[in-house]
Residue, then its C-alpha position, 0 to 999 in steps of 0.5 A: m080625988k083631985y085631978s092633979e093627984a090622978v095625973r101624978q098617979l098616972e105618971e107613976i104608973v107610966e114610969k114603972m112600966e117604962s122601967d120594967e118594974l112591973d111583973v105581969d100580974s102587977l102590970s094588969q092591975q096597974l093598967k086597970t088602975a090607969q084606966e080608972l084614973i084616965k076616966l076620972c081625969k076625962d070626966k073632970l076635964t069635961k065638967t070643967d069645960k062645960e062650966i067654963k062655957e056656961l060662965l062665958e055664955s052668961n057673961k055675954 
């Protein structure tokens, strides 16, 4: 999954939570999904940061 897709899904979950569209059972599942999406985004950002630092170091 691409970073932008994960962020879009997270935004949708937040919108549903803010508008009280989720019942208790759905809320639990959506929170689990959000946790997975946040981890994916964090991992992608960490990987990208590392790659950028390596590129900058190799250009010195």
